[in-house]
C-alpha positions, 0 to 999 in steps of 0.5 A: 554504550548501545545505541537505542533503536525503535522499530515501529508498527510491527503489528504481527510481532515478527520483525525480530524473527524474519532477519538476522539481527546478530550483525548489530547485536550488542551495538543497538538496544532495540525496542519494538512497538507492536501497536500503532503509536497514534498521532504526532504528539504520541509519536514524539513522546514515545520516541524521545531518546532514540537515535535510530527509528525504523518505520514500516512504510507510511504507517507512522508519518514523519513530518517536519514537526515530528523530526524537529521534536526528536533531538536524539534522532540520527538515523531514520529507516523506512522499509522500501525504497521510498516513503512519501510520509517522511519529510526528507528535507527536514531530516536533511536540515536536522542532519538526520540520515534517511535510508531505505531498503530493498523489497521482494517481487510484486506482492501487491499484484496478488492482493489486487487479483484477490480483491477482484476474485472476492468481488466476483466469486465471493470466496471468502464470503462463502468460506465464512458461511460454511464455517458458520454452518450456513446453507449451501451455495447462495452467491453467483458471480461473473468469471474474470475471463472475457472481462476488461481490466483498466490499469491506471498506471503501467509501472512495475505493479501495473504491468505485473497485474496486467500480465496476471489478468491476461492469464485469466483471459481478460482484455487489458487496457491502460492509461496514466498521465505519462503513459504512451502507446509504445509502452502499452504495446510493449506490455501487450495491452491497449492504450486508451484515454482516461475517459475511455478507461473508465467507460470501457472497464469492468474493473479499474485497478490503481497503480500510480504513486501518490503525489500532488498530481495524482491526489484525487485523480479518481473523483466523482467525474471519473466514477460517474463514467464507470459502468453500473456493474464495474468495480474499482480496486485501489491497492496504491494509496487512499487519497488517489481516490476521492473517498467521499465521491466513492462512498456516495457511488457505493451507497447509491449503487452507481457502480458494482462495488470496490476492493480497497486495501488502502484508505485516507486514514489508516488504521481505518476508523471503527466507525468508517462507512466502508466497514458497513457496506456490503458492496465493498471488500476491505483489507488492512493495507496488506498489499506488501505484507508477505513473508518474502517481502518482510525478510527483504525489508528487515535484512535491509534494515539490519544492513542500514543500521550496520552501515550507519554505525560503521560510518558507511551508510547505504541506500541513503535517501536524503 
């Protein structure tokens, strides 16, 4: 009898097309959920009877209450190598194996630069106007060359973003809680204090992992240090920024604007203030949503399932 497998949050309906599922064909009965299931109670109801669940990043959280309410669950897979929305201790206590996958490149860096370009050169806005039959040029914005990019977190994504910014002719400075001057020197960027990062930058881009220490790392105080013309870019996780403080600063035009790919609540509610603000560019958490990354994710998912069925699980996170 085939093992039941649920694949969650396949918004684009592409999961079964981007990987070779023949390796597990006949051994698993796959059900794909293209729509977000909703809150914990809806998730629990929908996933009864599934032994394997595949989560797309943090789109659907798996806290202890959800894990404990799924008695048939044996294998929980997350795309990517970590997932802060899965309670791995609860999974371990229940005997649920949690596995991750590999990924491809640094696609989030491209989205970061794209948000910066839209905020300055208004490419998407002007495209929409021309398609709508509107008049010729109406916007003017600064070139990135010569501006200062402040990188909050100089890990893999922060370093890649810094490299791209330098290719545009930007000056790059960086800070994070564990960053050193030596690390900055290796990356060819300036090392500054947190306050100077916010004071000096024309753009602040966030590339730290969400944790208890980074939650609310960018609050009203930090935003108040920014230039009135500066932009805040967040492609990491919503709660790293105090959302209420950012909304207030944008509403009162205290900063130039923001480019946001991540939010406190996802999907972003239809009545959220960000949807109505003209000084904000918003995208639906697409930083990691690239064809190459999806292929890497779901090739890994197939390997995880095959390994588990064969009694040799791979990339185990619990």
